[in-house]
N, CA, C and O of each residue as an XYZ file, in Angstrom:
848
protein
N      33.631     18.670     20.543
C      33.191     17.341     21.053
C      31.437     17.249     20.882
O      30.668     18.189     21.078
N      31.134     16.134     20.548
C      29.699     15.899     20.117
C      28.941     15.632     21.671
O      29.395     14.824     22.481
N      27.842     16.374     21.889
C      27.259     15.721     23.229
C      25.742     15.392     22.834
O      24.987     16.116     22.185
N      25.489     14.208     23.344
C      24.189     13.559     23.099
C      23.469     13.528     24.482
O      23.932     12.933     25.455
N      22.354     14.186     24.483
C      21.202     14.298     25.536
C      20.317     13.263     25.560
O      19.431     13.294     24.706
N      20.338     12.387     26.301
C      19.578     11.186     26.143
C      18.590     10.814     27.304
O      19.099     10.400     28.346
N      17.095     10.932     27.215
C      16.183     10.933     28.026
C      15.824      9.245     28.354
O      15.276      8.647     27.428
N      16.058      8.610     29.390
C      15.650      7.304     29.477
C      14.188      7.291     30.162
O      13.829      8.015     31.091
N      13.410      6.287     29.486
C      13.716      5.382     28.710
C      12.903      5.882     27.310
O      11.729      6.252     27.289
N      13.742      5.808     26.238
C      13.172      6.768     25.166
C      14.034      6.472     23.731
O      15.069      5.808     23.675
N      13.372      7.111     22.619
C      13.947      6.817     21.259
C      15.436      7.374     21.294
O      16.171      7.016     20.373
N      15.905      8.145     22.190
C      17.261      8.755     22.007
C      18.208      7.921     21.908
O      19.260      8.310     21.402
N      18.070      6.457     22.398
C      19.045      5.539     22.580
C      19.354      5.150     20.921
O      20.413      4.619     20.586
N      18.441      5.443     20.100
C      18.740      5.164     18.643
C      19.634      6.124     18.129
O      20.442      5.661     17.324
N      19.720      7.355     18.369
C      20.748      8.204     18.272
C      22.264      7.894     18.783
O      23.287      8.181     18.162
N      22.185      7.230     20.079
C      23.390      6.864     20.598
C      23.703      5.328     19.714
O      24.852      4.890     19.771
N      22.967      4.788     19.155
C      23.325      3.610     18.534
C      23.996      4.235     17.071
O      25.070      3.867     16.597
N      23.211      5.128     16.568
C      23.871      5.714     15.228
C      25.346      6.289     15.332
O      26.184      6.296     14.431
N      25.486      6.783     16.661
C      26.778      7.392     16.981
C      28.000      6.159     17.063
O      29.152      6.226     16.635
N      27.400      5.156     17.686
C      28.329      4.014     17.841
C      28.512      3.478     16.531
O      29.618      2.995     16.293
N      27.610      3.468     15.601
C      27.858      2.827     14.304
C      28.791      3.682     13.526
O      29.513      3.171     12.669
N      28.816      4.965     13.778
C      29.678      6.038     13.232
C      31.189      5.811     13.800
O      32.187      6.215     13.204
N      31.208      5.255     14.779
C      32.576      5.208     15.974
C      32.986      6.449     16.291
O      34.164      6.803     16.232
N      31.786      7.360     16.736
C      32.251      8.685     17.138
C      32.658      8.677     18.558
O      32.265      7.781     19.304
N      33.428      9.633     18.971
C      33.689      9.934     20.234
C      32.643     11.010     20.526
O      32.349     11.863     19.689
N      31.949     10.925     22.053
C      30.993     11.758     22.312
C      30.714     11.627     23.732
O      31.054     10.640     24.384
N      30.016     12.750     24.265
C      29.863     12.684     25.494
C      28.241     12.501     25.882
O      27.414     13.266     25.385
N      27.927     11.652     26.615
C      26.523     11.051     26.732
C      25.885     11.805     28.076
O      26.475     11.596     29.136
N      25.037     12.432     28.086
C      24.358     13.168     29.160
C      22.978     12.409     29.440
O      22.039     12.506     28.649
N      22.912     11.696     30.536
C      21.596     10.875     30.678
C      20.676     11.640     31.631
O      21.106     12.203     32.638
N      19.262     11.635     31.230
C      18.330     12.411     32.058
C      17.165     11.227     32.648
O      16.937     10.306     31.863
N      16.636     11.214     33.603
C      15.831     10.426     34.224
C      14.645     11.257     34.299
O      14.630     12.388     34.785
N      13.408     10.501     33.675
C      12.086     10.995     33.739
C      11.664     11.134     34.988
O      11.981     10.379     35.907
N      10.702     12.410     35.108
C      10.085     12.524     36.508
C       8.949     11.740     36.726
O       8.613     10.936     35.857
N       8.130     11.890     38.048
C       7.216     11.052     38.389
C       5.999     10.979     37.546
O       5.116     10.130     37.669
N       6.027     11.914     36.705
C       4.786     12.005     35.861
C       5.369     11.448     34.322
O       4.836     11.748     33.254
N       6.576     10.577     34.469
C       7.009      9.969     33.127
C       7.302     11.117     32.053
O       7.179     10.829     30.863
N       7.647     12.281     32.391
C       7.985     13.362     31.702
C       9.446     13.847     31.685
O      10.240     13.189     32.358
N       9.876     14.847     31.045
C      11.307     15.267     31.042
C      11.519     16.159     32.375
O      10.656     16.915     32.820
N      12.733     15.966     32.916
C      12.945     16.725     33.983
C      13.375     18.074     33.730
O      13.776     18.267     32.582
N      13.394     19.132     34.577
C      13.489     20.479     34.532
C      14.715     20.751     33.840
O      14.732     21.745     33.113
N      15.822     19.989     33.946
C      17.149     20.292     33.437
C      17.184     20.090     32.071
O      17.928     20.803     31.398
N      16.326     19.016     31.408
C      16.413     19.028     30.109
C      15.418     19.921     29.538
O      15.544     20.252     28.360
N      14.551     20.303     30.156
C      13.644     21.215     29.523
C      14.405     22.931     29.592
O      14.196     23.896     28.858
N      15.150     22.810     30.557
C      16.223     24.107     30.517
C      17.152     24.306     29.320
O      17.480     25.378     28.812
N      17.505     23.096     28.974
C      18.279     22.827     27.546
C      17.566     23.198     26.397
O      18.160     23.900     25.579
N      16.321     22.838     26.160
C      15.599     23.120     24.967
C      14.146     23.197     25.450
O      13.633     22.357     26.189
N      13.514     24.313     24.951
C      12.249     24.622     25.321
C      11.173     23.432     25.147
O      10.244     23.309     25.945
N      11.346     22.628     24.135
C      10.494     21.428     24.098
C      10.728     20.321     25.028
O       9.817     19.534     25.285
N      12.080     20.193     25.632
C      12.271     19.254     26.701
C      12.185     17.891     26.099
O      11.941     16.917     26.811
N      12.378     17.784     24.803
C      12.602     16.435     24.197
C      13.809     15.817     24.063
O      14.818     16.461     24.352
N      13.912     14.583     23.644
C      15.035     13.930     23.537
C      14.908     12.825     22.449
O      13.857     12.186     22.383
N      15.922     12.576     21.604
C      17.373     13.293     21.471
C      17.631     14.924     21.365
O      16.927     15.636     20.649
N      18.541     15.344     22.030
C      19.140     16.728     21.572
C      20.509     16.379     21.222
O      21.005     15.403     21.785
N      21.118     16.968     20.462
C      22.735     16.846     20.251
C      23.116     18.487     20.295
O      22.422     19.437     19.932
N      24.558     18.474     20.909
C      25.313     19.562     20.927
C      26.523     19.388     19.849
O      27.067     18.284     19.872
N      26.980     20.274     18.971
C      28.344     19.899     18.544
C      28.936     21.217     17.868
O      28.278     22.165     17.438
N      30.181     21.085     17.868
C      30.900     22.356     17.260
C      31.312     22.141     15.909
O      31.838     21.089     15.546
N      31.040     23.309     15.005
C      31.481     23.224     13.490
C      31.787     24.498     13.073
O      30.935     25.373     12.922
N      32.969     24.642     12.879
C      33.638     26.080     12.270
C      33.493     26.818     13.255
O      33.049     27.927     12.957
N      33.733     26.615     14.556
C      33.733     27.358     15.597
C      32.331     27.914     16.142
O      32.193     28.880     16.893
N      31.393     27.165     15.647
C      29.979     27.621     16.089
C      29.312     26.212     16.649
O      29.487     25.083     16.189
N      28.562     26.576     17.685
C      27.968     25.738     18.400
C      26.532     25.354     17.698
O      25.759     26.277     17.436
N      26.198     24.102     17.417
C      25.036     23.347     16.696
C      24.462     22.791     17.737
O      25.154     22.042     18.427
N      22.942     23.048     18.127
C      22.169     22.558     18.603
C      20.846     21.908     18.047
O      20.061     22.705     17.531
N      20.560     20.871     18.067
C      19.598     20.144     17.090
C      18.743     19.180     17.947
O      19.216     18.407     18.780
N      17.402     19.315     17.643
C      16.471     18.368     18.108
C      15.809     17.567     17.050
O      15.975     18.052     15.931
N      15.112     16.487     17.083
C      14.384     15.929     15.922
C      15.257     14.842     15.480
O      16.276     15.154     14.865
N      14.980     13.499     15.726
C      15.889     12.539     15.457
C      16.017     12.360     13.933
O      17.057     11.794     13.596
N      15.148     12.735     12.895
C      15.688     12.575     11.531
C      16.652     13.499     11.196
O      17.675     13.200     10.581
N      16.265     15.048     11.721
C      17.412     15.998     11.577
C      18.704     15.723     12.170
O      19.718     16.119     11.595
N      18.775     15.076     13.272
C      19.987     14.675     13.901
C      20.634     13.767     13.050
O      21.804     13.965     12.722
N      19.994     12.777     12.650
C      20.412     11.396     11.730
C      21.096     12.183     10.452
O      22.259     11.927     10.142
N      20.383     13.071      9.789
C      20.905     13.778      8.809
C      22.364     14.485      8.911
O      23.370     14.374      8.210
N      22.076     15.244     10.045
C      23.649     15.930     10.386
C      24.447     15.030     10.698
O      25.469     15.072     10.012
N      24.421     14.149     11.515
C      25.474     13.218     11.899
C      26.168     12.530     10.460
O      27.388     12.495     10.300
N      25.267     12.037      9.532
C      25.599     11.416      8.558
C      26.360     12.225      7.511
O      27.273     11.743      6.840
N      25.862     13.687      7.399
C      26.413     14.609      6.367
C      27.892     14.981      7.186
O      28.886     15.164      6.483
N      27.982     15.058      8.293
C      29.192     15.512      8.882
C      30.231     14.428      9.032
O      31.406     14.676      8.759
N      29.864     13.281      9.438
C      30.760     12.011      9.904
C      30.900     10.951      9.055
O      31.878     10.204      9.065
N      29.963     10.854      8.320
C      30.001      9.585      7.304
C      30.699      9.756      6.067
O      30.207      9.434      4.985
N      32.023     10.338      6.227
C      32.635     10.493      5.129
C      33.218      9.545      4.161
O      33.633      9.861      3.046
N      33.221      8.157      4.755
C      33.590      7.350      3.728
C      32.305      6.280      3.136
O      32.445      5.193      2.577
N      31.091      6.977      3.460
C      29.841      6.424      3.084
C      29.645      5.011      3.577
O      29.156      4.131      2.868
N      30.057      4.821      4.861
C      29.600      3.481      5.319
C      28.087      3.261      5.576
O      27.569      2.145      5.599
N      27.468      4.355      5.755
C      26.033      4.429      6.175
C      24.978      4.939      5.314
O      23.792      4.930      5.646
N      25.465      5.433      4.079
C      24.873      6.196      3.377
C      25.443      6.340      1.826
O      26.658      6.516      1.725
N      24.867      6.295      0.933
C      25.110      6.310     -0.504
C      25.926      7.941     -0.712
O      25.619      8.891      0.009
N      27.012      8.043     -1.840
C      27.117      9.370     -1.898
C      26.281     10.222     -2.574
O      25.650      9.729     -3.509
N      26.102     11.567     -2.285
C      25.173     12.328     -3.049
C      25.190     12.308     -4.546
O      24.205     12.591     -5.227
N      26.207     12.005     -4.963
C      26.608     11.950     -6.525
C      25.637     10.857     -7.187
O      25.272     10.920     -8.360
N      25.289      9.910     -6.340
C      24.567      8.727     -6.873
C      23.028      9.238     -6.428
O      22.436      8.953     -5.387
N      22.607     10.004     -7.438
C      21.114     10.878     -7.005
C      19.992     10.022     -6.616
O      19.232     10.238     -5.673
N      19.950      8.906     -7.527
C      18.875      7.889     -7.374
C      18.999      7.319     -6.152
O      18.099      7.537     -5.340
N      20.105      6.496     -5.779
C      20.230      5.722     -4.412
C      20.193      6.682     -3.109
O      19.779      6.277     -2.023
N      20.669      7.998     -3.328
C      20.324      8.799     -2.211
C      19.026      9.417     -1.931
O      18.718      9.868     -0.827
N      18.270      9.423     -2.978
C      16.913      9.806     -2.961
C      16.201      8.659     -2.176
O      15.615      8.960     -1.136
N      16.213      7.500     -2.561
C      15.715      6.322     -1.878
C      16.207      6.413     -0.277
O      15.493      6.301      0.720
N      17.385      6.608     -0.334
C      18.180      6.561      1.195
C      17.355      7.529      2.018
O      16.875      7.217      3.108
N      17.213      8.692      1.464
C      16.429      9.752      2.044
C      15.158      9.601      2.690
O      14.868      9.885      3.852
N      14.233      8.981      1.529
C      12.947      8.545      1.942
C      12.922      7.730      2.971
O      12.164      8.024      3.896
N      13.816      6.401      3.073
C      13.744      5.627      4.276
C      14.291      6.181      5.322
O      13.881      5.733      6.393
N      15.239      7.170      5.386
C      15.630      7.875      6.500
C      14.561      8.730      7.353
O      14.740      9.058      8.526
N      13.597      8.991      6.703
C      12.694      9.910      7.245
C      11.366      9.157      7.471
O      10.520      9.690      8.190
N      11.151      8.092      6.971
C      10.029      7.298      6.913
C       9.657      6.916      8.418
O       8.471      7.049      8.717
N      10.501      6.475      9.361
C      10.316      6.201     10.633
C       9.612      7.188     11.510
O       8.760      6.939     12.363
N      10.120      8.387     11.151
C       9.370      9.516     11.899
C       8.191      9.958     11.186
O       7.441     10.792     11.693
N       7.976      9.457     10.046
C       6.900     10.076      9.210
C       5.727      9.241      9.293
O       4.983      9.178     10.272
N       5.585      8.523      8.080
C       4.353      7.579      7.873
C       4.175      6.569      8.971
O       3.132      6.265      9.549
N       5.344      6.125      9.142
C       5.191      4.562     10.059
C       5.119      5.042     11.524
O       4.847      4.137     12.313
N       5.289      6.176     12.026
C       5.389      6.333     13.383
C       3.787      6.592     13.829
O       3.346      5.937     14.773
N       3.045      7.427     13.229
C       1.778      7.868     13.980
C       0.812      6.549     14.256
O       0.188      6.541     15.318
N       0.661      5.399     13.313
C      -0.225      4.433     13.824
C       0.222      3.443     14.699
O      -0.585      2.676     15.223
N       1.550      3.368     14.939
C       2.206      2.647     16.080
C       2.041      3.215     17.327
O       1.683      2.605     18.334
N       2.387      4.758     17.225
C       2.163      5.306     18.542
C       0.770      5.569     19.197
O       0.553      5.589     20.409
N      -0.095      5.758     18.249
C      -1.747      5.543     18.663
C      -2.042      4.546     19.414
O      -2.703      4.617     20.450
N      -1.496      3.414     18.860
C      -1.810      2.073     19.713
C      -1.044      2.097     21.162
O      -1.504      1.612     22.196
N       0.143      2.719     21.034
C       1.045      2.505     22.374
C       0.357      3.345     23.316
O       0.281      3.048     24.509
N      -0.222      4.538     22.745
C      -0.834      5.594     23.719
C      -1.973      4.826     24.258
O      -2.037      4.485     25.439
N      -2.886      4.556     23.354
C      -4.492      3.557     23.987
C      -3.822      2.566     24.889
O      -4.264      2.553     26.038
N      -2.969      1.838     24.647
C      -2.382      0.773     25.625
C      -2.073      1.352     27.122
O      -2.599      0.875     28.127
N      -1.141      2.453     27.138
C      -0.839      3.053     28.411
C      -2.173      3.527     28.952
O      -2.514      3.141     30.070
N      -2.961      4.338     28.245
C      -4.341      4.836     28.873
C      -5.197      3.827     29.481
O      -6.064      4.080     30.319
N      -4.902      2.614     29.001
C      -5.589      1.491     29.697
C      -4.803      0.549     30.425
O      -4.987     -0.668     30.428
N      -3.940      1.156     31.027
C      -3.246      0.566     32.053
C      -2.453     -0.652     31.655
O      -2.286     -1.498     32.535
N      -1.964     -0.858     30.522
C      -1.193     -1.836     29.930
C      -2.185     -3.001     29.409
O      -1.681     -4.022     28.941
N      -3.464     -2.877     29.477
C      -4.375     -3.847     28.900
C      -4.827     -3.432     27.607
O      -5.143     -2.266     27.368
N      -4.872     -4.529     26.613
C      -5.491     -3.863     25.109
C      -6.737     -3.472     25.388
O      -7.527     -4.095     26.098
N      -7.000     -2.124     24.670
C      -8.290     -1.534     24.726
C      -9.232     -2.210     24.033
O      -8.805     -2.915     23.119
N     -10.478     -2.184     24.232
C     -11.553     -2.510     23.206
C     -11.615     -1.931     22.064
O     -11.462     -0.714     22.158
N     -11.810     -2.387     20.823
C     -11.722     -1.783     19.575
C     -12.542     -0.797     19.387
O     -13.733     -0.947     19.660
N     -12.078      0.348     18.906
C     -12.904      1.361     18.618
C     -12.431      2.164     17.182
O     -11.688      1.576     16.396
N     -12.887      3.475     16.913
C     -12.557      3.875     15.700
C     -10.757      4.313     15.370
O     -10.182      4.362     14.283
N     -10.294      4.542     16.557
C      -8.856      4.941     16.517
C      -8.073      3.612     16.355
O      -7.204      3.491     15.491
N      -8.394      2.663     17.178
C      -7.704      1.446     16.913
C      -8.040      0.797     15.834
O      -7.040      0.254     15.365
N      -9.221      0.545     15.061
C      -9.282      0.289     13.706
C      -8.399      1.038     12.706
O      -7.681      0.420     11.920
N      -8.452      2.250     12.738
C      -7.873      3.165     11.819
C      -6.261      2.873     12.032
O      -5.513      2.757     11.062
N      -5.826      2.772     13.315
C      -4.304      2.620     13.398
C      -3.907      1.017     13.054
O      -2.838      0.705     12.530
N      -4.744      0.252     13.363
C      -4.512     -1.254     12.970
C      -4.538     -1.467     11.455
O      -3.759     -2.262     10.930
N      -5.399     -0.787     10.775
C      -5.458     -0.759      9.126
C      -4.016     -0.190      8.774
O      -3.244     -0.831      8.060
N      -3.765      0.787      9.199
C      -2.423      1.635      8.987
C      -1.060      0.734      8.915
O      -0.266      0.706      7.975
N      -0.979     -0.090     10.302
C      -0.153     -0.737     10.530
C      -0.149     -1.982      9.703
O       0.972     -2.354      9.353
N      -1.136     -2.683      9.329
C      -1.092     -3.726      8.447
C      -0.732     -3.339      7.095
O      -0.080     -4.153      6.441
N      -1.066     -2.176      6.543
C      -0.582     -1.722      5.294
C       1.094     -1.451      5.071
O       1.887     -1.797      4.194
N       1.205     -0.695      6.257
C       2.842     -0.485      6.400
C       3.559     -1.831      6.460
O       4.519     -2.078      5.730
N       3.138     -2.571      7.223
C       3.889     -3.700      7.769
C       4.001     -4.766      6.633
O       5.045     -5.378      6.411
N       2.798     -4.946      5.903
C       2.905     -5.665      4.863
C       3.856     -5.416      3.603
O       4.466     -6.250      2.935
N       3.812     -4.206      3.490
C       4.759     -3.297      2.325
C       6.156     -3.676      3.039
O       6.872     -4.479      2.440
N       6.554     -3.206      4.158
C       8.039     -3.586      4.598
C       8.496     -4.950      4.431
O       9.516     -5.256      3.814
N       7.389     -6.084      5.232
C       7.656     -7.446      5.000
C       8.022     -7.794      3.725
O       9.051     -8.454      3.582
N       7.275     -7.425      2.633
C       7.663     -7.707      1.329
C       8.835     -7.424      0.837
O       9.421     -8.205      0.087
N       9.399     -6.087      1.256
C      10.815     -5.665      1.014
C      11.828     -6.633      1.628
O      12.676     -7.243      0.977
N      11.653     -6.708      2.927
C      12.578     -7.412      3.681
C      12.521     -8.995      3.701
O      13.136     -9.682      4.516
N      11.808     -9.422      2.826
C      11.516    -10.851      2.576
C      12.785    -11.080      1.514
O      13.342    -12.175      1.447
N      13.105    -10.186      0.864
C      14.122    -10.363     -0.507
C      15.385     -9.558      0.044
O      16.400     -9.695     -0.638
N      15.468     -8.870      0.990
C      16.847     -8.195      1.310
C      17.178     -8.034      2.503
O      16.176     -7.736      3.152
N      18.255     -8.088      3.244
C      18.577     -8.013      4.615
C      18.236     -6.609      5.243
O      17.888     -6.528      6.422
N      18.328     -5.662      4.541
C      18.251     -4.242      5.173
C      17.394     -3.448      4.147
O      17.177     -3.859      3.007
N      16.912     -2.243      4.663
C      15.861     -1.557      4.132
C      16.224     -0.871      2.762
O      15.386     -0.641      1.891
N      17.395     -0.605      2.677
C      18.054      0.069      1.290
C      18.891     -1.038      0.500
O      19.557     -0.745     -0.493
N      18.807     -2.338      1.020
C      19.632     -3.384      0.138
C      20.387     -4.234      0.923
O      19.942     -4.415      2.056
N      21.541     -4.877      0.590
C      22.192     -5.802      1.225
C      23.132     -5.463      2.480
O      23.692     -6.288      3.201
N      23.185     -3.872      2.593
C      24.116     -3.531      3.563
C      23.357     -2.667      4.456
O      22.541     -1.884      3.969
N      23.581     -2.742      5.964
C      22.970     -1.909      6.869
C      23.437     -0.495      6.609
O      24.628     -0.248      6.419
N      22.442      0.486      6.601
C      22.708      1.945      6.496
C      21.718      2.621      7.563
O      20.753      2.092      8.114
N      22.201      3.918      7.710
C      21.267      4.703      8.690
C      19.847      4.576      8.830
O      19.305      4.597      9.936
N      19.141      4.428      7.608
C      17.708      4.307      8.137
C      17.409      3.062      8.657
O      16.258      2.876      9.051
N      18.278      2.116      8.739
C      17.800      0.808      9.662
C      17.850      1.095     11.035
O      17.334      0.301     11.821
N      18.467      2.248     11.488
C      18.598      2.637     12.914
C      17.091      2.980     13.332
O      16.525      2.444     14.284
N      16.564      3.867     12.565
C      15.245      4.443     12.781
C      14.070      3.613     12.571
O      13.060      3.700     13.269
N      14.239      2.685     11.452
C      13.231      1.684     11.277
C      13.192      0.631     12.355
O      12.137      0.081     12.672
N      14.546      0.309     13.010
C      14.356     -0.623     14.163
C      13.713     -0.086     15.291
O      13.240     -0.887     16.097
N      13.608      1.127     15.500
C      12.907      1.862     16.457
C      11.533      1.552     16.376
O      10.912      1.280     17.403
N      10.937      1.563     15.161
C       9.404      1.464     14.976
C       9.231     -0.068     15.333
O       8.383     -0.445     16.143
N      10.089     -0.921     14.676
C       9.932     -2.224     14.790
C       9.888     -2.821     16.495
O       9.134     -3.676     16.959
N      10.847     -2.128     17.113
C      10.977     -2.570     18.524
C       9.552     -1.992     19.336
O       9.043     -2.579     20.291
N       9.102     -0.877     18.811
C       7.852     -0.483     19.500
C       6.754     -1.539     18.928
O       5.799     -1.928     19.601
N       6.960     -1.852     17.901
C       5.677     -2.854     17.382
C       5.732     -4.055     18.090
O       4.716     -4.686     18.381
N       7.172     -4.500     18.460
C       7.079     -5.732     19.054
C       6.674     -5.697     20.320
O       6.317     -6.762     20.825
N       6.640     -4.483     21.104
C       6.362     -4.344     22.505
C       4.648     -4.364     22.334
O       3.947     -4.739     23.274
N       4.111     -3.956     21.143
C       2.611     -4.021     21.020
C       2.067     -5.395     20.603
O       0.854     -5.573     20.497
N       3.111     -6.528     20.328
C       2.718     -7.662     19.908
C       2.199     -7.691     18.295
O       1.388     -8.498     17.841
N       2.824     -6.681     17.597
C       2.494     -6.676     16.154
C       3.336     -7.279     15.101
O       3.132     -7.157     13.893
N       4.350     -7.975     15.682
C       5.235     -8.556     14.666
C       4.987     -9.965     14.178
O       5.428    -10.356     13.097
N       4.233    -10.764     15.042
C       4.022    -11.973     14.793
C       3.559    -12.420     13.369
O       4.022    -13.430     12.839
N       2.603    -11.605     12.764
C       2.135    -11.739     11.242
C       3.206    -11.592     10.163
O       2.997    -11.940      9.001
N       4.452    -11.023     10.614
C       5.326    -10.468      9.778
C       6.902    -10.979     10.026
O       7.717    -10.167     10.464
N       7.210    -12.043      9.799
C       8.485    -12.810     10.123
C       9.644    -12.152      9.643
O      10.628    -12.013     10.370
N       9.610    -11.758      8.541
C      10.727    -10.895      8.060
C      10.862     -9.684      8.816
O      12.029     -9.413      9.099
N      10.049     -8.939      9.192
C      10.212     -7.903     10.117
C      10.917     -8.150     11.498
O      11.698     -7.361     12.030
N      10.506     -9.415     12.016
C      10.789     -9.888     13.293
C      12.637    -10.396     13.263
O      13.464    -10.229     14.159
N      12.798    -10.939     12.110
C      14.198    -11.458     11.633
C      14.802    -10.226     11.309
O      15.987    -10.261     11.643
N      14.479     -9.140     10.792
C      15.128     -7.824     10.645
C      15.609     -7.166     11.875
O      16.735     -6.708     12.073
N      14.508     -7.184     12.741
C      14.840     -6.411     14.054
C      15.813     -7.311     14.798
O      16.766     -6.789     15.376
N      15.653     -8.507     14.822
C      16.813     -9.233     15.478
C      18.098     -9.292     14.834
O      19.034     -9.455     15.617
N      18.375     -9.208     13.682
C      19.629     -8.992     12.818
C      20.198     -7.734     13.156
O      21.426     -7.666     13.097
N      19.490     -6.616     13.535
C      19.955     -5.361     13.635
C      20.323     -5.343     15.041
O      21.407     -4.835     15.328
N      19.505     -5.872     16.067
C      19.748     -5.628     17.549
C      20.971     -6.791     17.834
O      21.269     -7.032     19.003
N      21.577     -7.409     16.860
C      22.546     -8.364     17.215
C      24.053     -7.470     16.839
O      25.146     -7.915     17.190
N      23.928     -6.393     16.213
C      25.112     -5.584     15.819
C      25.753     -5.213     17.169
O      25.092     -4.926     18.168
N      27.062     -5.243     17.115
C      27.863     -4.845     18.188
C      27.611     -3.320     18.595
O      27.723     -2.933     19.759
N      27.352     -2.707     17.806
C      27.144     -0.785     18.057
C      25.864     -0.996     18.764
O      25.863     -0.464     19.875
N      24.812     -1.593     18.463
C      23.779     -1.691     19.188
C      23.914     -2.080     20.717
O      23.343     -1.473     21.624
N      24.724     -3.146     20.876
C      25.036     -3.588     22.108
C      25.734     -2.560     23.061
O      25.469     -2.415     24.254
N      26.658     -1.879     22.347
C      27.348     -0.740     22.994
C      26.378      0.373     23.332
O      26.392      0.839     24.472
N      25.650      0.768     22.544
C      24.658      1.824     22.846
C      23.704      1.571     23.959
O      23.376      2.450     24.755
N      23.279      0.381     23.995
C      22.479     -0.175     25.088
C      23.095     -0.174     26.452
O      22.475      0.173     27.458
N      24.292     -0.560     26.448
C      25.120     -0.503     27.704
C      25.612      0.855     28.202
O      25.790      1.086     29.398
N      25.807      1.681     27.290
C      26.294      3.131     27.515
C      25.061      4.007     27.992
O      25.211      4.946     28.774
N      23.852      3.641     27.478
C      22.562      4.562     27.749
C      21.709      4.106     28.639
O      20.732      4.754     29.015
N      22.057      2.764     29.116
C      21.212      2.088     30.073
C      20.224      1.629     29.690
O      19.384      1.506     30.581
N      19.820      1.188     28.385
C      18.876      0.479     27.811
C      17.678      1.337     27.226
O      16.736      0.779     26.664
């Protein structure tokens, strides 16, 4: 049985979403943040980093425990997406290479500038901070990335083409963070993309089961 360890409120809901897209049976264990908005002790006891998502699974009689959203997504796809509903077959080398790029993009290039602005907003009590070097750097990076993504999603519904695939789950996480920072208004294709993905039944099930 697959177990997903989900810390509310955080990115691990997107691992739950991927599991729902794959129509997997899984046990969902939900953890509540402590008064410092950090992981509780029982999640830290499970994994030294105390981060979420974490999954546990059984494969060939061996217990597999994984952290890191990108690694978890790769594992779930490799093991469970046998009909290639959310990924191209590895035999299609070119398509799989592009798919792999987009699978890791949300946790790589796209994440840092958005997270920098999120941290600054939180440190300023929810009020947008006065512009400084960090804000200017992160905003320039956001504009570069979002302009690029917007140009792609103006011509196709999903990041890898006409059909929803696993990378769209992670990229939706970045777009949802950006929406919370009011960064999507200049990029209508990105807002439409996020709305389209959140309208999927699997997303609704993930939100209901995880508590949002």
